[in-house]
N, C-alpha and C positions, 0 to 999 in steps of 0.2 A: 263197776255200778258202787262200788264202796267208799270210792273218792267223790265228794259233789263236784260237779264242775263251778268254777270260778273264774270270774270274768275280770279285766282289769281295770274295767269300768272306764268313767267321765272322770276329769277334772271338776271341784265345783262351779255351778254353773256362776257363781256372785264373781267367779275368781275368772272363766274361761273367758267371758262374753267382753273381758277389756282388753282380748289381742286376737291375733289371729295364729297363735302355736297351736300346734295340734292338741285335740281333747282329748284322744284314748292315751291313757296312764300304760302301766307296765309292772310285770308282777317280777320276781323277783326270781333266781335263777332255780331255786329250790322249789317254785312255788310251781314255773313255769314246769319243771322235767313231772311235776305231780300230774299237772294236766295233762302232756301225754301218754302219762302213763293211764290214764281210764280210754286210751284207742284198745279195740278189744279184738286188732285184728282178724276180723271177721271173716266164713269162710266163701262169703261173698262182699267182696265191698262196695257198699252200693257208695258210699262216696267217691269211689273213684268212677266207678259209673257216672255219678252226678255232676262231675266235673267237666266243662267243656276242655278245658286241659287234660284230663286223666291225669291229675295228680296221684300220686304211691300213697297219699297219706299215712296209712296204715305201716309203711315202711320208713318214712322220716319220722312219724310219731315213735316209731321204737327204738330207731338211731339216739333219738332226742331224748326219750324216757332213761337211756343207758349212759348218759351223756356224752354220748360220741358225735358230738356238734360239725366235724367236717363230714363227718359222713349224711349227718341228717341234708344238709345244703349239698352236696352233691344229688342225692335222691331225687330232692326238691327241684334241683336246676336241669334235672332230665326232662323234665316237663314242661319247668314254667321256666321260662326268660329272664323275668323280673320280678320273683316273687316278693318284694319291696313293695311295688305296687299294688297286686292283688292281696296282700298282709294289710294292707289298710284297708283298701276300699271295695274290694271283694264283696256281696254281698253273700259267698258260702254255701252257694247250692248244698255242698258233699255235706253241709253239719246239717243240715234238712235232709238228707237220705240216710244220715247215720244212724246207724240200729240204733244207739242211746236214743233217739229223738221219737223213735218210731214206740220205746215202750215206757220211758218214763221223761222225756221230753228235756232231756238233759243230754245234746250230744257235747262228742269232742269239740276243744276248741280250737279246729283246725288253722282257721285265719289267724289268728292271735300267735299260735307255735307258729304258723310261717312267717311272719314278721320278725319273730323274735328269734327264730332260725337264722332269718340272712342278717338282722342288725349282729347276731352275733359270727356271721362268717364277714362281714366285712371290719366288725370289729378287732379281730382276731388274724386279720391278712390269708383269710383262705378264699378271699377274690383279687386276686392278682391278672393283669394284664398278660394275656396269651397271644402268640405269632401262630398261624397259617400260613402253609406255603399257597403261593399263588398257581392259578390257573390259565391265567392270560384272558379271561373273560370278564367285562364288565356290565354290572348289573345298574341301572338307575331307580330310586324307592321314591314316588312323588307324593309326600306326606309324612310327616315323623311322629305321628300319633302311635298308641300303642301297635295295631297291625304294624305297620311301616318298619318299625322298631324293630318288633321280632322279627320280621322278615329280611331286616338288614341283616341282623346280629346273625341268624341263621344262614346265610348266603354267606357271608363275610368270614363264617367257620369253616365253609366249603371251599374257599380258595379264590373267592369272588370278588373283584377291586368295586366294592359297594357308594356309589354317591347317592346320598339322601337328599332331595329339594324339598325345600319348606317353605309357603308363603310367610309363615311369622319370624319375629327376631331370635327364637329359641324354638327345642325342640319339647316334643311332649303332645301337643294337639288338646284334647280335652283334659288331661290330663294336668296340664298347665295352664292351661285357658279357661275352662270350665270347673272343672273341682278346686273349690275353697283350701286354702293353707292349712286350715284348719282339722284339715280332715289328711291331706297329706303336702306336706313341708313340697317345697319347691327344692330345696338342696337336696333331697330324694333321687329327683328329675335328674339334676344337674351331676350327681357323682357317679349315676349309673350312663349318663352320657359321654362324661371325662373318659372312662372305662371302654366306651366304644371306639373313641376317636381313638386311643392310645391303640387298642387292638387292629386300627387301617381304616376306618369306616370316615367316609369325610362327607360333612354335611354342609349343604350352602343355603344359606337362608334370605328372606324377602324375596323368595322365585314365587311369583304369582304366577302359574301356568294354566292356559285354557286350553282345559279337556278338549273340550274341539275339537280346536284345532289341532291340538296332538295328536289326535284320534286320525285326521283327516292326513295328517305328515307321516304318522309313527316313527317320529322323533321331537327330538326338543328342539329349540331355538339355538338357531347359531352361533357357534362360541359357546354352548354349555355342555358340551360332549358327544361321542360316540358311544351307544351302549349296544349290549345284545341281546338286551329283554331288559323292560321296564316293567314295576308294580306300581300300579293306582291304588293307595290307601290314604284317600284324601276323606276319608267320614262324612256325615252328614250334615254339610254346612248351611241348609236351606229350615229353619226353625219354623214349625206351624205358626202362623198367626192364628188372630182373630179379627177379623173383620166387619166390626160393627159399628154404628153410627160415633160417632168421637173418636175413632182411631189416632185421626192425628194431632190429639191435644197435646202440649208438654205434660211430660208425666207417666206417660205410657210406652213400657219399654218392653222388649224382649229379655228374658233372661240371661241369656250369654253378653247381654251388652251391659249388665252390671256387673256380671261374677267376672268376665275375662279382664275390665276394665280395673276391678280393684285388686283381681292378684297383679296386671301390670304395674296397680299403683305401686302395691309392698314390693315390687322388684326394683323400686329407684324411677319410673316414670312420671311425668306431670302432666294434668290436664287441667284447662283453664273451667272457670267457673260454669261457664255456660257448658262443655264437654261434659262437666263429671255428673254421673249419673249415681246418686246417694240418698239414703235413706232417712240421715238426719233429721230428726224432730218431726215427722211426717207418720201419718196413719200408711201405714203398706196393704196392699191387697195381692195376694200371690194369687193366680189361677194355674190351677195343674197342681195336681195330688203325688204326685212323683217326687224323685231325687232329686232332682235340677230344683223343683219347688222349696222343698226340706233345706238344700243349698240357700237359694234366696232368702231363707227365713234367718240361716244362724250370720250372714250376710250384712242382713239387714238390722238385727242385735246390734254387731259390734260397731256397726257404721253409727249408732245413736236414734237407731228408729223410736217412735213414741207407742207403737202398737203395732202387730201384725196379724191379720187375717189371710188364711188358706182355703181358699173353696175348689170341691171339684164336681165336677159332673157327674161321673159315674156314683153307686153309692158307696155306703160306706163297706168297706171289704169286714169279712166276719173277724172277733176279736176272740183269742184264744191262740192254742198252738197247732189244732188240727182244722183243718179245711174239709167239710167232706166233699166239696166237687174237686175236690185237686189230692186226693190223698197221698199218702209217706208211699214210694219214695220219692215222689213228685213234690215240688216246689210249691210250698200253700200260699197263698193269695190272702194271707190273714193282714188286720191291720199292722200297719208298723209305725211306730214312735221311734223318732230320731233323735239325738243329742238335740240338736237344732230346734225338735219339736220340746223337747223339757225346759227350754231357755224361755218360753213363754208362745202361746203362736193360739188364736183363736182359730178351729179346724168345723169346716162343713161339707157337707155332700148331697147330692144331687140339686146341684144348683149349677141355672144356667144363664149365662151373662147376656144382657140385652142391648146395652147402652151406656157408652163413657159419658160421662155428664162433666161439664166445665165452665168455668166463668173468665173470662177474659183470656181465654185462649189456653188457659192452664187446666189441669185434672183437679175435679174437688170429691170427684166418684161415680160407684159404678153401680148402675139399674141393672138390678138378678130380678130372678123369680127361683123359688124352687118347684122341681120336676120329680117326675117318675117314669119308670121305664116298664112297657109292658110289652108282653111274648108279642111277635111280627108272626099274624097267623099264616105268612107267606115263606117264615122259616129266615133265617136272617139278624143283622142288627136288629134290639126292639126297638120299640116306637117310644119317642120320648111325648109324655104329656104332661100338662100343667098339675100342679101339684098344690098351688099357694097362689096369693097376690106377689105382684111386683113390688122389690122395698128399694131401697139406697142402702149401698155399702160407702160411708164415707172413707175417701181417702185420698192424699194427694202423689199417690206414684203405684203403679199399677206394674208388677212382673209378669211376663207371659211365659209358663212354663210348661209346656203344651205336648212336648215332645219335637221330632225332627221329621221331615218330609222323608222318605225313599228317594235318593237320588236316581233319576236317570242315564244310564249310561249309553253312550255313542258305540259302536261298533268300532272293535281295534284291531288291528293285525294281531297275528296268533302269536306275536314275540312280546305281547303286551297281557299283565294279568292284572285282574281286581281283588283286593283283599278288603275284611273288616268291612265295616258298617259303610263304604261305598259299594258293595256289593248287596249285602245284607239287608241295610237300612239302620237304624239307631238301636243297641241292644250294647250289653255287656263288656266291661274291658277287658273282662277274663273271654269272651268269646273271639271280639277281635284278635287279642294274642293269638289263640286259637288257629284263625283264620289266616293269621299273619303266618304262622310255621307250615301249616298246612302249602299256604300259596307258596313259600320258600323252596318245599319239595317238588311244587308242580313244575318250579322254574327251572332248580335243578335237572329236572328229569328232560325239561324240555332241551337245555344248553347240553344235556350231556348224549344228546341222541347221535 
């Protein structure tokens, strides 16, 4: 409580919008150790309780404070397979549950500390390939996103021969094709995948597996190998669409059409002018108020948009550090302003989209209407009511960022296990990683019978 919270902060707006490099800065070693010293090693560590992975923040913060960087990484890596990912993109549920957040609204900088510990471990050579005795059994992991990668890593360490299949040209799932480079540099993913390969995991890309057909046969297509167990970690591939009049107009896209393509462009792939989804010189409307919508805003700025407006059908969250409806140590549903919002964006809430308006087949605007929500006398979801006259928001590009539909999985044989978003529906990366770890335990228990 004597040392104030200090965040590394972001690069200046005028500088960062010109490139796709990571926006977040770093503190020096002395400052980082001072931030770790703020952890009070509470008798009841609510940070540990709130983290889906059960990260032992007091333990690795203490090691960092004492300058024992290798010990800090070892303690962190016990529960978190890939802390370089969560240290950059996790919303840090642990920080909201921190006792310091309850008392002075200045929690320990766990997420930044986590990233600093891991980068220090890579830099100092604490992370090196390990070899593990083999047990003669084989496991296939379908999907190379966070859940699949954690499951593969844990099973590999237990001695299984693990092959990871993915439909894309590289591993990472939404880490690579959904999250912009300005939040997660893809070299960070490549570095970890290279280590997993050196430790014995095999990756096969361009493997577009029909899950329904796989469920019927209980095995992969001929020539792809025979396995003792399978992990299905295919995520939530189906984005929620907005089927209102004008949906077919040129200029209306799902968010990932833009985000995935931009990441591929930065990786060196080329697209024709007709294929390219770009905000350059356009007024952009983002429909959806979550993290994906925020990523669309930041990407639009870097592509050279004219303006960005973000609308959300739900009410504006409460402002300030406290959410009376969801008090500490639970996650507060308060207004979130991201680095992308800081770069310039008009934000509106309680707005319903009625129609996409076009001219000569191209989008020129969206007809919207202010609405309100009233309690449902029968309980359940509140009732939407009109609260103003319809209006038109002028735009040449609409990005639909309204979340993803929970996949309906077929009935699988007993040696098939479903992990991550494929099982739960869209959630946080840290929850997908926790699921991958839990599924690895179940696979091991099944094959150890």
